[in-house]
N, CA, C and O atoms as a GROMACS GRO file, in nm:
protein
  484
    1UNK      N    1  11.292   8.518  12.631
    1UNK     CA    2  11.375   8.459  12.666
    1UNK      C    3  11.479   8.448  12.661
    1UNK      O    4  11.534   8.460  12.552
    2UNK      N    5  11.557   8.420  12.777
    2UNK     CA    6  11.690   8.443  12.787
    2UNK      C    7  11.765   8.335  12.675
    2UNK      O    8  11.707   8.234  12.635
    3UNK      N    9  11.881   8.368  12.637
    3UNK     CA   10  11.956   8.242  12.578
    3UNK      C   11  11.997   8.126  12.621
    3UNK      O   12  12.022   8.021  12.562
    4UNK      N   13  12.001   8.155  12.725
    4UNK     CA   14  12.094   8.079  12.862
    4UNK      C   15  11.984   7.951  12.856
    4UNK      O   16  12.014   7.838  12.819
    5UNK      N   17  11.853   7.994  12.898
    5UNK     CA   18  11.767   7.894  12.910
    5UNK      C   19  11.710   7.796  12.783
    5UNK      O   20  11.616   7.718  12.795
    6UNK      N   21  11.770   7.812  12.687
    6UNK     CA   22  11.775   7.750  12.547
    6UNK      C   23  11.877   7.654  12.545
    6UNK      O   24  11.869   7.545  12.488
    7UNK      N   25  12.010   7.715  12.634
    7UNK     CA   26  12.145   7.586  12.622
    7UNK      C   27  12.180   7.497  12.777
    7UNK      O   28  12.269   7.412  12.787
    8UNK      N   29  12.087   7.538  12.888
    8UNK     CA   30  12.108   7.509  13.039
    8UNK      C   31  11.984   7.383  13.031
    8UNK      O   32  11.889   7.431  12.970
    9UNK      N   33  11.964   7.277  13.062
    9UNK     CA   34  11.897   7.161  13.140
    9UNK      C   35  11.844   7.257  13.262
    9UNK      O   36  11.735   7.314  13.266
   10UNK      N   37  11.929   7.261  13.342
   10UNK     CA   38  11.916   7.339  13.479
   10UNK      C   39  11.924   7.494  13.483
   10UNK      O   40  12.025   7.556  13.449
   11UNK      N   41  11.809   7.550  13.528
   11UNK     CA   42  11.794   7.698  13.525
   11UNK      C   43  11.906   7.773  13.599
   11UNK      O   44  11.961   7.717  13.694
   12UNK      N   45  11.921   7.822  13.584
   12UNK     CA   46  12.051   7.931  13.694
   12UNK      C   47  12.006   7.952  13.796
   12UNK      O   48  11.890   7.994  13.808
   13UNK      N   49  12.066   7.934  13.874
   13UNK     CA   50  12.031   7.920  14.051
   13UNK      C   51  12.093   7.895  14.140
   13UNK      O   52  12.214   7.874  14.125
   14UNK      N   53  12.033   7.886  14.264
   14UNK     CA   54  12.088   7.820  14.406
   14UNK      C   55  11.983   7.721  14.365
   14UNK      O   56  11.881   7.747  14.301
   15UNK      N   57  12.029   7.583  14.419
   15UNK     CA   58  11.958   7.473  14.474
   15UNK      C   59  12.029   7.398  14.550
   15UNK      O   60  12.148   7.367  14.541
   16UNK      N   61  11.904   7.353  14.668
   16UNK     CA   62  11.958   7.276  14.763
   16UNK      C   63  12.012   7.114  14.718
   16UNK      O   64  11.981   7.036  14.629
   17UNK      N   65  12.103   7.111  14.822
   17UNK     CA   66  12.149   6.958  14.785
   17UNK      C   67  12.110   6.892  14.927
   17UNK      O   68  12.098   6.944  15.038
   18UNK      N   69  12.092   6.713  14.869
   18UNK     CA   70  12.055   6.597  15.009
   18UNK      C   71  12.128   6.494  14.954
   18UNK      O   72  12.141   6.472  14.833
   19UNK      N   73  12.174   6.430  15.044
   19UNK     CA   74  12.217   6.306  15.006
   19UNK      C   75  12.134   6.174  15.032
   19UNK      O   76  12.112   6.119  15.140
   20UNK      N   77  12.091   6.134  14.899
   20UNK     CA   78  11.999   6.019  14.918
   20UNK      C   79  12.020   5.862  14.838
   20UNK      O   80  12.126   5.828  14.786
   21UNK      N   81  11.954   5.817  14.840
   21UNK     CA   82  12.001   5.649  14.787
   21UNK      C   83  11.930   5.662  14.635
   21UNK      O   84  11.808   5.658  14.620
   22UNK      N   85  12.026   5.678  14.522
   22UNK     CA   86  11.954   5.681  14.386
   22UNK      C   87  11.899   5.565  14.322
   22UNK      O   88  11.965   5.461  14.319
   23UNK      N   89  11.800   5.570  14.278
   23UNK     CA   90  11.740   5.413  14.284
   23UNK      C   91  11.791   5.391  14.112
   23UNK      O   92  11.734   5.300  14.053
   24UNK      N   93  11.877   5.459  14.047
   24UNK     CA   94  11.935   5.411  13.902
   24UNK      C   95  12.060   5.379  13.960
   24UNK      O   96  12.110   5.276  13.914
   25UNK      N   97  12.137   5.450  14.063
   25UNK     CA   98  12.314   5.400  14.061
   25UNK      C   99  12.288   5.296  14.158
   25UNK      O  100  12.369   5.203  14.148
   26UNK      N  101  12.176   5.276  14.276
   26UNK     CA  102  12.202   5.204  14.353
   26UNK      C  103  12.284   5.239  14.478
   26UNK      O  104  12.292   5.158  14.570
   27UNK      N  105  12.343   5.355  14.484
   27UNK     CA  106  12.411   5.393  14.578
   27UNK      C  107  12.372   5.557  14.618
   27UNK      O  108  12.316   5.641  14.547
   28UNK      N  109  12.419   5.568  14.748
   28UNK     CA  110  12.389   5.731  14.790
   28UNK      C  111  12.471   5.820  14.713
   28UNK      O  112  12.592   5.809  14.734
   29UNK      N  113  12.420   5.935  14.600
   29UNK     CA  114  12.443   6.047  14.579
   29UNK      C  115  12.378   6.142  14.620
   29UNK      O  116  12.276   6.138  14.690
   30UNK      N  117  12.461   6.276  14.558
   30UNK     CA  118  12.408   6.398  14.557
   30UNK      C  119  12.273   6.461  14.502
   30UNK      O  120  12.286   6.516  14.393
   31UNK      N  121  12.178   6.463  14.543
   31UNK     CA  122  12.041   6.525  14.457
   31UNK      C  123  12.042   6.668  14.465
   31UNK      O  124  12.075   6.742  14.557
   32UNK      N  125  11.992   6.697  14.333
   32UNK     CA  126  11.988   6.865  14.320
   32UNK      C  127  11.804   6.898  14.341
   32UNK      O  128  11.720   6.844  14.271
   33UNK      N  129  11.781   6.969  14.421
   33UNK     CA  130  11.651   6.968  14.467
   33UNK      C  131  11.604   7.120  14.436
   33UNK      O  132  11.673   7.222  14.436
   34UNK      N  133  11.453   7.102  14.407
   34UNK     CA  134  11.354   7.207  14.375
   34UNK      C  135  11.413   7.288  14.232
   34UNK      O  136  11.441   7.406  14.218
   35UNK      N  137  11.419   7.178  14.137
   35UNK     CA  138  11.473   7.242  13.985
   35UNK      C  139  11.348   7.269  13.940
   35UNK      O  140  11.264   7.194  13.989
   36UNK      N  141  11.299   7.359  13.854
   36UNK     CA  142  11.169   7.383  13.800
   36UNK      C  143  11.182   7.292  13.660
   36UNK      O  144  11.270   7.296  13.574
   37UNK      N  145  11.044   7.199  13.668
   37UNK     CA  146  11.074   7.097  13.578
   37UNK      C  147  11.142   6.972  13.568
   37UNK      O  148  11.132   6.890  13.476
   38UNK      N  149  11.227   6.961  13.695
   38UNK     CA  150  11.308   6.861  13.676
   38UNK      C  151  11.292   6.763  13.829
   38UNK      O  152  11.272   6.808  13.942
   39UNK      N  153  11.304   6.668  13.802
   39UNK     CA  154  11.301   6.563  13.964
   39UNK      C  155  11.402   6.451  13.914
   39UNK      O  156  11.383   6.386  13.811
   40UNK      N  157  11.518   6.435  14.001
   40UNK     CA  158  11.616   6.328  14.002
   40UNK      C  159  11.746   6.353  13.934
   40UNK      O  160  11.831   6.276  13.889
   41UNK      N  161  11.734   6.496  13.941
   41UNK     CA  162  11.889   6.536  13.920
   41UNK      C  163  12.006   6.466  14.020
   41UNK      O  164  11.999   6.482  14.142
   42UNK      N  165  12.100   6.395  13.966
   42UNK     CA  166  12.183   6.362  14.062
   42UNK      C  167  12.344   6.417  13.985
   42UNK      O  168  12.375   6.444  13.869
   43UNK      N  169  12.425   6.414  14.121
   43UNK     CA  170  12.602   6.475  14.100
   43UNK      C  171  12.661   6.343  14.091
   43UNK      O  172  12.668   6.267  14.188
   44UNK      N  173  12.702   6.316  13.977
   44UNK     CA  174  12.813   6.175  14.009
   44UNK      C  175  12.908   6.190  13.890
   44UNK      O  176  12.926   6.279  13.807
   45UNK      N  177  12.969   6.053  13.915
   45UNK     CA  178  13.076   6.037  13.809
   45UNK      C  179  13.048   6.028  13.702
   45UNK      O  180  12.931   6.001  13.672
   46UNK      N  181  13.176   6.055  13.574
   46UNK     CA  182  13.105   6.067  13.448
   46UNK      C  183  13.226   6.085  13.394
   46UNK      O  184  13.324   6.107  13.467
   47UNK      N  185  13.239   6.077  13.228
   47UNK     CA  186  13.365   6.109  13.179
   47UNK      C  187  13.334   6.193  13.073
   47UNK      O  188  13.410   6.288  13.052
   48UNK      N  189  13.228   6.178  12.994
   48UNK     CA  190  13.181   6.283  12.867
   48UNK      C  191  13.034   6.307  12.893
   48UNK      O  192  12.981   6.261  12.994
   49UNK      N  193  12.957   6.386  12.794
   49UNK     CA  194  12.815   6.421  12.808
   49UNK      C  195  12.768   6.263  12.787
   49UNK      O  196  12.686   6.220  12.868
   50UNK      N  197  12.804   6.196  12.707
   50UNK     CA  198  12.721   6.058  12.695
   50UNK      C  199  12.737   5.988  12.823
   50UNK      O  200  12.714   5.868  12.831
   51UNK      N  201  12.781   6.069  12.938
   51UNK     CA  202  12.762   5.974  13.101
   51UNK      C  203  12.647   6.041  13.160
   51UNK      O  204  12.608   6.015  13.273
   52UNK      N  205  12.592   6.130  13.082
   52UNK     CA  206  12.445   6.196  13.143
   52UNK      C  207  12.324   6.194  13.132
   52UNK      O  208  12.319   6.074  13.105
   53UNK      N  209  12.238   6.219  13.130
   53UNK     CA  210  12.080   6.264  13.089
   53UNK      C  211  12.038   6.363  13.170
   53UNK      O  212  11.923   6.362  13.213
   54UNK      N  213  12.133   6.473  13.205
   54UNK     CA  214  12.082   6.559  13.246
   54UNK      C  215  12.140   6.601  13.386
   54UNK      O  216  12.132   6.719  13.421
   55UNK      N  217  12.180   6.532  13.443
   55UNK     CA  218  12.286   6.539  13.573
   55UNK      C  219  12.404   6.609  13.582
   55UNK      O  220  12.451   6.634  13.471
   56UNK      N  221  12.465   6.646  13.670
   56UNK     CA  222  12.554   6.695  13.688
   56UNK      C  223  12.689   6.636  13.705
   56UNK      O  224  12.713   6.609  13.823
   57UNK      N  225  12.799   6.606  13.609
   57UNK     CA  226  12.906   6.570  13.625
   57UNK      C  227  13.037   6.596  13.691
   57UNK      O  228  13.106   6.686  13.643
   58UNK      N  229  13.080   6.528  13.797
   58UNK     CA  230  13.239   6.615  13.851
   58UNK      C  231  13.355   6.547  13.778
   58UNK      O  232  13.348   6.456  13.695
   59UNK      N  233  13.469   6.612  13.828
   59UNK     CA  234  13.600   6.533  13.763
   59UNK      C  235  13.668   6.689  13.725
   59UNK      O  236  13.617   6.800  13.738
   60UNK      N  237  13.801   6.651  13.674
   60UNK     CA  238  13.867   6.787  13.605
   60UNK      C  239  13.839   6.805  13.470
   60UNK      O  240  13.802   6.704  13.409
   61UNK      N  241  13.846   6.895  13.417
   61UNK     CA  242  13.818   6.918  13.283
   61UNK      C  243  13.892   6.907  13.199
   61UNK      O  244  13.985   6.983  13.226
   62UNK      N  245  13.919   6.837  13.070
   62UNK     CA  246  14.026   6.862  12.996
   62UNK      C  247  13.953   6.858  12.865
   62UNK      O  248  13.903   6.747  12.846
   63UNK      N  249  13.929   6.948  12.764
   63UNK     CA  250  13.906   6.952  12.641
   63UNK      C  251  13.753   6.901  12.704
   63UNK      O  252  13.712   6.956  12.806
   64UNK      N  253  13.687   6.816  12.651
   64UNK     CA  254  13.554   6.769  12.653
   64UNK      C  255  13.552   6.639  12.754
   64UNK      O  256  13.445   6.578  12.763
   65UNK      N  257  13.619   6.612  12.800
   65UNK     CA  258  13.644   6.491  12.895
   65UNK      C  259  13.686   6.537  13.001
   65UNK      O  260  13.765   6.632  13.009
   66UNK      N  261  13.623   6.453  13.126
   66UNK     CA  262  13.627   6.472  13.250
   66UNK      C  263  13.718   6.347  13.308
   66UNK      O  264  13.687   6.229  13.294
   67UNK      N  265  13.856   6.405  13.387
   67UNK     CA  266  13.911   6.314  13.447
   67UNK      C  267  13.914   6.294  13.593
   67UNK      O  268  13.890   6.394  13.660
   68UNK      N  269  13.938   6.187  13.652
   68UNK     CA  270  13.918   6.168  13.827
   68UNK      C  271  13.802   6.162  13.862
   68UNK      O  272  13.775   6.198  13.976
   69UNK      N  273  13.705   6.117  13.781
   69UNK     CA  274  13.545   6.190  13.822
   69UNK      C  275  13.527   6.089  13.920
   69UNK      O  276  13.448   6.131  14.004
   70UNK      N  277  13.568   5.969  13.947
   70UNK     CA  278  13.499   5.879  14.092
   70UNK      C  279  13.558   5.956  14.218
   70UNK      O  280  13.504   5.974  14.327
   71UNK      N  281  13.681   5.997  14.177
   71UNK     CA  282  13.771   6.061  14.281
   71UNK      C  283  13.689   6.152  14.360
   71UNK      O  284  13.669   6.152  14.482
   72UNK      N  285  13.634   6.254  14.245
   72UNK     CA  286  13.586   6.400  14.274
   72UNK      C  287  13.459   6.345  14.320
   72UNK      O  288  13.464   6.362  14.442
   73UNK      N  289  13.332   6.281  14.286
   73UNK     CA  290  13.270   6.203  14.338
   73UNK      C  291  13.274   6.197  14.494
   73UNK      O  292  13.211   6.272  14.568
   74UNK      N  293  13.357   6.099  14.530
   74UNK     CA  294  13.360   6.057  14.655
   74UNK      C  295  13.404   6.169  14.753
   74UNK      O  296  13.369   6.173  14.870
   75UNK      N  297  13.506   6.282  14.677
   75UNK     CA  298  13.534   6.393  14.791
   75UNK      C  299  13.393   6.426  14.810
   75UNK      O  300  13.320   6.408  14.907
   76UNK      N  301  13.372   6.475  14.698
   76UNK     CA  302  13.178   6.584  14.734
   76UNK      C  303  13.147   6.480  14.830
   76UNK      O  304  13.207   6.517  14.931
   77UNK      N  305  13.081   6.358  14.860
   77UNK     CA  306  13.012   6.267  14.922
   77UNK      C  307  13.062   6.268  15.046
   77UNK      O  308  12.969   6.272  15.126
   78UNK      N  309  13.191   6.267  15.111
   78UNK     CA  310  13.262   6.280  15.192
   78UNK      C  311  13.246   6.429  15.269
   78UNK      O  312  13.212   6.444  15.386
   79UNK      N  313  13.274   6.527  15.180
   79UNK     CA  314  13.260   6.634  15.263
   79UNK      C  315  13.097   6.677  15.270
   79UNK      O  316  13.077   6.770  15.348
   80UNK      N  317  12.998   6.633  15.214
   80UNK     CA  318  12.835   6.642  15.252
   80UNK      C  319  12.831   6.558  15.387
   80UNK      O  320  12.772   6.602  15.485
   81UNK      N  321  12.892   6.444  15.389
   81UNK     CA  322  12.849   6.371  15.501
   81UNK      C  323  12.906   6.430  15.638
   81UNK      O  324  12.851   6.414  15.747
   82UNK      N  325  13.032   6.506  15.615
   82UNK     CA  326  13.144   6.580  15.716
   82UNK      C  327  13.038   6.634  15.816
   82UNK      O  328  13.036   6.601  15.934
   83UNK      N  329  12.949   6.720  15.757
   83UNK     CA  330  12.871   6.791  15.812
   83UNK      C  331  12.698   6.786  15.789
   83UNK      O  332  12.632   6.876  15.738
   84UNK      N  333  12.654   6.672  15.834
   84UNK     CA  334  12.528   6.589  15.803
   84UNK      C  335  12.402   6.724  15.814
   84UNK      O  336  12.309   6.742  15.736
   85UNK      N  337  12.433   6.798  15.927
   85UNK     CA  338  12.349   6.874  16.021
   85UNK      C  339  12.321   7.030  15.925
   85UNK      O  340  12.224   7.106  15.928
   86UNK      N  341  12.455   7.036  15.839
   86UNK     CA  342  12.439   7.180  15.760
   86UNK      C  343  12.353   7.144  15.657
   86UNK      O  344  12.336   7.027  15.624
   87UNK      N  345  12.282   7.264  15.592
   87UNK     CA  346  12.212   7.261  15.444
   87UNK      C  347  12.338   7.280  15.383
   87UNK      O  348  12.436   7.343  15.423
   88UNK      N  349  12.312   7.190  15.238
   88UNK     CA  350  12.420   7.235  15.137
   88UNK      C  351  12.358   7.295  14.986
   88UNK      O  352  12.248   7.259  14.943
   89UNK      N  353  12.439   7.382  14.922
   89UNK     CA  354  12.360   7.420  14.794
   89UNK      C  355  12.438   7.418  14.709
   89UNK      O  356  12.551   7.439  14.754
   90UNK      N  357  12.436   7.400  14.588
   90UNK     CA  358  12.496   7.429  14.459
   90UNK      C  359  12.431   7.561  14.373
   90UNK      O  360  12.314   7.593  14.355
   91UNK      N  361  12.559   7.626  14.326
   91UNK     CA  362  12.490   7.755  14.231
   91UNK      C  363  12.526   7.687  14.068
   91UNK      O  364  12.629   7.640  14.021
   92UNK      N  365  12.420   7.704  14.026
   92UNK     CA  366  12.433   7.659  13.848
   92UNK      C  367  12.463   7.831  13.791
   92UNK      O  368  12.395   7.928  13.825
   93UNK      N  369  12.572   7.833  13.704
   93UNK     CA  370  12.600   7.992  13.668
   93UNK      C  371  12.617   7.945  13.554
   93UNK      O  372  12.590   7.834  13.506
   94UNK      N  373  12.692   8.086  13.486
   94UNK     CA  374  12.743   8.068  13.355
   94UNK      C  375  12.887   8.051  13.317
   94UNK      O  376  12.978   8.124  13.355
   95UNK      N  377  12.898   7.952  13.242
   95UNK     CA  378  13.064   7.922  13.252
   95UNK      C  379  13.153   8.040  13.247
   95UNK      O  380  13.250   8.047  13.322
   96UNK      N  381  13.129   8.118  13.177
   96UNK     CA  382  13.219   8.229  13.194
   96UNK      C  383  13.242   8.322  13.326
   96UNK      O  384  13.346   8.386  13.341
   97UNK      N  385  13.152   8.322  13.406
   97UNK     CA  386  13.105   8.359  13.548
   97UNK      C  387  13.208   8.301  13.610
   97UNK      O  388  13.314   8.349  13.653
   98UNK      N  389  13.138   8.123  13.609
   98UNK     CA  390  13.208   8.053  13.695
   98UNK      C  391  13.367   8.046  13.691
   98UNK      O  392  13.450   8.063  13.780
   99UNK      N  393  13.379   8.022  13.580
   99UNK     CA  394  13.569   7.981  13.545
   99UNK      C  395  13.625   8.118  13.577
   99UNK      O  396  13.744   8.113  13.610
  100UNK      N  397  13.569   8.242  13.576
  100UNK     CA  398  13.680   8.354  13.587
  100UNK      C  399  13.669   8.356  13.771
  100UNK      O  400  13.774   8.356  13.835
  101UNK      N  401  13.550   8.356  13.836
  101UNK     CA  402  13.568   8.363  13.997
  101UNK      C  403  13.577   8.225  14.060
  101UNK      O  404  13.577   8.229  14.182
  102UNK      N  405  13.586   8.097  14.003
  102UNK     CA  406  13.590   7.996  14.046
  102UNK      C  407  13.729   7.872  14.031
  102UNK      O  408  13.788   7.805  14.115
  103UNK      N  409  13.740   7.883  13.908
  103UNK     CA  410  13.830   7.755  13.850
  103UNK      C  411  13.977   7.775  13.916
  103UNK      O  412  14.049   7.681  13.947
  104UNK      N  413  14.018   7.937  13.936
  104UNK     CA  414  14.114   7.907  13.974
  104UNK      C  415  14.147   7.922  14.120
  104UNK      O  416  14.260   7.924  14.169
  105UNK      N  417  14.034   7.932  14.183
  105UNK     CA  418  14.022   7.900  14.338
  105UNK      C  419  14.122   7.794  14.384
  105UNK      O  420  14.164   7.719  14.297
  106UNK      N  421  14.170   7.776  14.517
  106UNK     CA  422  14.225   7.674  14.539
  106UNK      C  423  14.131   7.556  14.634
  106UNK      O  424  14.163   7.439  14.650
  107UNK      N  425  14.011   7.620  14.689
  107UNK     CA  426  13.933   7.571  14.770
  107UNK      C  427  13.773   7.545  14.720
  107UNK      O  428  13.673   7.515  14.785
  108UNK      N  429  13.792   7.572  14.558
  108UNK     CA  430  13.657   7.533  14.482
  108UNK      C  431  13.666   7.386  14.469
  108UNK      O  432  13.780   7.350  14.439
  109UNK      N  433  13.593   7.304  14.480
  109UNK     CA  434  13.601   7.157  14.452
  109UNK      C  435  13.628   7.118  14.354
  109UNK      O  436  13.728   7.048  14.338
  110UNK      N  437  13.535   7.157  14.246
  110UNK     CA  438  13.590   7.103  14.081
  110UNK      C  439  13.516   7.210  14.016
  110UNK      O  440  13.416   7.271  14.053
  111UNK      N  441  13.609   7.221  13.881
  111UNK     CA  442  13.512   7.278  13.732
  111UNK      C  443  13.427   7.204  13.687
  111UNK      O  444  13.476   7.123  13.608
  112UNK      N  445  13.299   7.192  13.702
  112UNK     CA  446  13.211   7.106  13.622
  112UNK      C  447  13.133   7.182  13.502
  112UNK      O  448  13.095   7.297  13.480
  113UNK      N  449  13.129   7.057  13.435
  113UNK     CA  450  13.015   7.095  13.288
  113UNK      C  451  12.922   7.190  13.312
  113UNK      O  452  12.846   7.162  13.405
  114UNK      N  453  12.903   7.303  13.250
  114UNK     CA  454  12.751   7.359  13.273
  114UNK      C  455  12.748   7.501  13.408
  114UNK      O  456  12.658   7.577  13.442
  115UNK      N  457  12.930   7.481  13.466
  115UNK     CA  458  12.946   7.566  13.537
  115UNK      C  459  12.877   7.596  13.663
  115UNK      O  460  12.820   7.701  13.693
  116UNK      N  461  12.891   7.468  13.745
  116UNK     CA  462  12.859   7.449  13.871
  116UNK      C  463  12.937   7.484  13.962
  116UNK      O  464  13.053   7.446  13.946
  117UNK      N  465  12.907   7.561  14.082
  117UNK     CA  466  13.033   7.597  14.192
  117UNK      C  467  12.968   7.482  14.318
  117UNK      O  468  12.855   7.451  14.355
  118UNK      N  469  13.088   7.447  14.353
  118UNK     CA  470  13.038   7.340  14.510
  118UNK      C  471  13.186   7.420  14.562
  118UNK      O  472  13.290   7.413  14.496
  119UNK      N  473  13.174   7.497  14.694
  119UNK     CA  474  13.241   7.520  14.787
  119UNK      C  475  13.181   7.490  14.887
  119UNK      O  476  13.080   7.550  14.925
  120UNK      N  477  13.241   7.378  14.957
  120UNK     CA  478  13.188   7.303  15.110
  120UNK      C  479  13.296   7.311  15.210
  120UNK      O  480  13.280   7.254  15.317
  121UNK      N  481  13.408   7.376  15.185
  121UNK     CA  482  13.543   7.393  15.301
  121UNK      C  483  13.489   7.457  15.398
  121UNK      O  484  13.555   7.486  15.497
   0.00000   0.00000   0.00000
């Protein structure tokens, strides 16, 4: 077994995103689909790991806290809604690889906990 599978709830890889109404949050949020062993994984606002039970939080990371999370969530939803006919995907990758490749990029939407990449431009 890869050591990463002991650390990450979502297995590394690419996953399809859809916008659907979340029964838990009562609003439309991106849902991460086809994750082995999991259902209902959402991408939403939050400031610390206490704000998630396995979902992906968006925002600007400083230490262990995310800032501007609600703005990042709204921006993500707007970008997904801008091209509803397109299929959208998220990559779950290791933090080292993610930060090296994307966090200095001007077009990366956000640096997320766990190293998720969302390039939607």
